[in-house]
C-alpha positions as CSV (number, residue, x, y, z in Angstrom):
1,M,3.3,9.8,12.7
2,D,4.3,8.3,9.3
3,R,2.6,5.3,7.6
4,D,5.3,2.8,8.5
5,T,5.1,3.6,12.2
6,V,1.3,3.2,12.0
7,R,1.7,-0.2,10.2
8,I,4.1,-1.4,12.9
9,I,1.8,-0.4,15.7
10,I,-1.1,-2.1,14.1
11,L,0.9,-5.2,13.5
12,V,2.2,-5.4,17.1
13,A,-1.4,-4.8,18.4
14,G,-2.6,-7.6,16.2
15,V,0.1,-10.0,17.4
16,L,-0.8,-9.2,21.0
17,V,-4.5,-9.8,20.5
18,I,-3.8,-13.1,18.8
19,A,-1.4,-14.1,21.5
20,G,-4.0,-13.2,24.2
21,I,-6.7,-15.2,22.4
22,Y,-4.3,-18.2,22.2
23,V,-3.2,-18.1,25.9
24,W,-6.8,-17.7,27.0
25,G,-8.0,-20.5,24.8
26,R,-5.3,-22.9,26.0
27,Y,-5.3,-22.1,29.7
28,K,-8.9,-21.0,30.2
29,Q,-10.0,-24.1,32.2
30,K,-6.8,-24.0,34.3
31,I,-7.3,-20.4,35.2
32,L,-11.0,-20.7,36.0
33,A,-10.5,-23.9,38.0
34,A,-7.8,-22.2,40.1
35,L,-9.9,-19.2,40.8
36,E,-12.8,-21.5,41.7
37,R,-10.6,-23.3,44.2
38,F,-9.5,-20.1,45.8
39,G,-13.2,-19.3,46.3
40,E,-13.8,-22.7,47.9
41,F,-11.2,-21.8,50.5
42,G,-13.1,-18.6,51.4
43,V,-10.2,-16.4,50.2
44,F,-12.4,-13.9,48.5
45,E,-14.9,-11.7,50.4
46,K,-18.0,-9.7,49.6
47,E,-17.1,-6.0,49.8
48,D,-19.5,-5.3,52.7
49,E,-17.7,-8.0,54.7
50,I,-14.2,-6.5,54.4
51,G,-12.8,-5.6,57.8
52,E,-15.6,-7.4,59.7
53,S,-14.6,-10.1,62.2
54,R,-15.8,-13.5,61.1
55,R,-16.0,-15.1,64.6
56,P,-14.1,-15.0,67.9
57,V,-10.9,-16.9,68.0
58,R,-11.4,-20.2,69.8
59,D,-8.8,-22.5,71.4
60,T,-9.2,-24.9,68.5
61,D,-8.5,-22.2,65.9
62,H,-5.1,-22.9,64.3
63,G,-4.8,-20.0,61.9
64,F,-5.5,-22.3,59.0
65,T,-8.5,-22.3,56.7
66,G,-9.7,-25.7,55.4
67,A,-11.5,-28.9,56.2
68,A,-9.6,-29.6,59.4
69,N,-10.8,-26.2,60.8
70,E,-14.3,-26.0,59.5
71,P,-17.1,-25.3,62.0
72,A,-19.7,-27.8,63.1
73,A,-22.5,-28.5,60.8
74,G,-24.8,-25.5,60.6
75,E,-22.4,-23.1,62.3
76,A,-22.3,-19.9,60.3
77,D,-19.9,-17.0,60.4
78,A,-20.8,-13.5,61.2
79,G,-21.7,-12.9,57.6
80,G,-24.2,-15.8,57.6
81,R,-22.0,-18.1,55.4
82,V,-20.9,-21.5,56.5
83,D,-17.2,-22.1,56.0
84,E,-17.1,-25.5,54.4
85,L,-14.7,-27.1,52.0
86,P,-16.4,-29.3,49.5
87,R,-15.5,-33.0,49.7
88,E,-14.2,-33.0,46.1
89,A,-11.8,-30.2,47.0
90,V,-10.5,-32.1,50.0
91,E,-9.8,-35.2,48.1
92,E,-8.1,-33.3,45.2
93,R,-5.8,-31.4,47.5
94,S,-5.0,-34.3,49.7
95,A,-3.9,-36.6,46.9
96,G,-0.2,-37.4,47.0
97,T,0.3,-35.9,50.5
98,S,0.5,-37.3,54.0
99,G,1.0,-36.3,57.6
100,A,-0.1,-33.1,59.4
101,L,0.5,-31.0,56.3
102,G,-1.3,-33.3,54.0
103,A,-4.7,-31.7,54.9
104,P,-5.8,-28.9,52.7
105,F,-4.8,-26.1,55.0
106,L,-4.6,-22.6,53.7
107,I,-2.8,-19.9,55.6
108,Q,-4.1,-16.4,54.8
109,L,-3.6,-12.8,56.0
110,S,-5.2,-9.7,54.6
111,V,-4.1,-6.1,54.1
112,V,-7.0,-3.7,54.0
113,K,-7.3,0.0,53.6
114,G,-9.8,0.3,56.4
115,G,-12.4,3.0,57.1
116,G,-14.3,2.2,54.0
117,G,-11.4,3.3,51.8
118,R,-9.8,1.7,48.8
119,F,-6.3,1.1,47.6
120,S,-5.3,2.9,44.4
121,G,-4.5,0.3,41.7
122,E,-1.3,2.1,40.6
123,R,0.0,2.6,44.1
124,L,-0.9,-1.0,45.0
125,R,0.8,-2.4,41.9
126,D,4.0,-0.4,42.5
127,A,4.1,-1.4,46.2
128,L,3.7,-5.1,45.4
129,I,6.5,-4.8,42.8
130,D,8.7,-3.0,45.3
131,L,8.2,-6.0,47.6
132,D,9.5,-8.3,44.9
133,L,6.1,-9.8,44.1
134,V,5.6,-10.7,40.4
135,Y,2.4,-10.5,38.4
136,G,1.8,-13.9,36.9
137,E,-0.5,-16.8,36.3
138,M,-4.2,-16.5,37.1
139,G,-4.0,-12.7,36.9
140,I,-2.6,-12.3,40.5
141,F,0.7,-11.6,42.1
142,H,3.1,-14.2,43.5
143,R,6.3,-14.6,45.5
144,Y,8.3,-17.1,43.4
145,D,11.1,-19.4,44.5
146,S,14.7,-18.3,43.7
147,A,14.5,-20.0,40.2
148,Y,11.2,-18.1,39.5
149,R,9.5,-21.4,38.7
150,E,7.1,-22.2,41.5
151,P,5.0,-19.7,43.5
152,L,5.5,-19.8,47.3
153,F,2.6,-17.6,48.2
154,S,0.1,-15.5,46.3
155,V,-1.7,-12.2,46.5
156,A,-5.2,-11.6,45.2
157,S,-7.7,-8.8,45.4
158,L,-10.1,-9.4,48.3
159,V,-13.1,-9.0,46.0
160,E,-14.0,-12.0,43.9
161,P,-12.7,-13.1,41.4
162,G,-9.5,-11.7,42.9
163,T,-7.7,-10.8,39.7
164,F,-5.8,-7.5,39.0
165,P,-6.3,-5.8,35.6
166,V,-2.6,-5.1,35.4
167,N,-3.0,-3.1,32.1
168,D,-5.7,-0.8,33.6
169,M,-4.5,-0.4,37.2
170,E,-5.1,3.4,37.0
171,N,-8.8,2.7,37.0
172,F,-8.7,-0.1,39.5
173,R,-9.6,0.2,43.2
174,T,-9.9,-2.4,45.9
175,P,-10.6,-2.3,49.6
176,G,-7.8,-4.9,50.3
177,V,-5.8,-7.8,49.2
178,V,-5.3,-11.3,50.6
179,F,-2.0,-13.2,51.0
180,F,-2.3,-17.0,51.1
181,F,-0.4,-20.2,50.7
182,Q,-0.7,-23.9,51.3
183,P,2.0,-25.3,53.6
184,A,1.9,-28.7,52.0
185,K,2.8,-27.1,48.6
186,V,6.1,-25.4,49.6
187,P,9.5,-26.8,50.6
188,D,9.9,-24.7,53.8
189,P,6.5,-23.6,55.3
190,L,8.0,-21.7,58.2
191,E,10.3,-19.7,56.0
192,V,7.4,-18.9,53.6
193,F,5.2,-17.9,56.6
194,D,7.8,-15.5,57.9
195,D,8.2,-14.0,54.5
196,L,4.5,-13.7,54.1
197,V,4.0,-11.9,57.4
198,D,6.9,-9.5,56.7
199,T,5.6,-8.7,53.2
200,C,2.1,-8.1,54.6
201,R,3.5,-5.6,57.1
202,G,5.6,-4.0,54.4
203,L,2.6,-3.5,52.2
204,A,0.5,-2.1,55.0
205,G,3.3,0.3,55.9
206,A,3.7,1.5,52.3
207,L,0.0,2.0,51.7
208,E,-1.1,3.0,55.2
209,G,-3.2,-0.2,55.5
210,R,-4.0,-2.7,58.3
211,V,-2.9,-6.3,58.5
212,L,-5.8,-8.7,59.5
213,D,-5.7,-12.4,60.5
214,E,-7.9,-15.0,59.0
215,H,-10.7,-13.9,61.4
216,R,-10.5,-10.3,60.1
217,A,-9.1,-9.2,63.5
218,E,-6.0,-7.0,63.7
219,L,-2.9,-9.2,63.4
220,T,-1.0,-9.0,66.7
221,E,2.5,-10.3,67.4
222,A,1.0,-12.8,69.8
223,R,-1.2,-14.2,67.0
224,V,1.8,-14.4,64.7
225,I,3.7,-16.4,67.3
226,E,0.8,-18.7,67.9
227,M,0.3,-19.4,64.2
228,R,4.0,-20.0,63.7
229,E,4.2,-22.4,66.6
230,I,1.2,-24.4,65.4
231,L,2.7,-24.5,61.9
232,A,6.0,-25.7,63.3
233,E,4.3,-28.4,65.2
234,A,2.5,-29.5,62.0
235,C,5.8,-29.5,60.1
236,E,7.4,-31.8,62.7
237,Q,4.5,-34.3,62.5
238,S,4.6,-34.4,58.7
């Protein structure tokens, strides 16, 4: 390798490092705040909780995670953690919205390896890209709208903080990923829900994984229909 080539490589590396420092410095608070909000919704799990059922499905369960679906005071899930959404998060997410979809609902489904296994980072990345998901802000994957401006739903690693080291995926392993979106934040919640379910199934098929609902139970067609009907009813009331 001649000297000119080495100089060019060093120059490019220097520019990338400076750009990375600039982006992190400018958007650090936004990124950290977004990841913290995901944690408040209970999106991320401890590794020893992956694949465990949180609690039995009750008649009042709507397939949404959030304040309107939180358990009674002191009611803990199977892992001993109470699913509560802080008051500040409720007020922030409710601002500027109204109707049934104005509550801070979060629809989430997971794709896990099962059997204590882990997804290979490279295979996972390639499968997500094949499903037209794009690596983007906050270090996770997203399904964007047709103009590639607004995310419709997102995909994070199940283990906190949920990010993917996209430049080091060959050394990355995860027991699963979580797909999630807020119905109040998208133009057509039913269309996004259908796309999310199909994408989860596509990923599970590509990686020999399992699709779980928000209670960490196997996702059945009956459960999909139930969640969709409740979402449709909420859309009509909004």
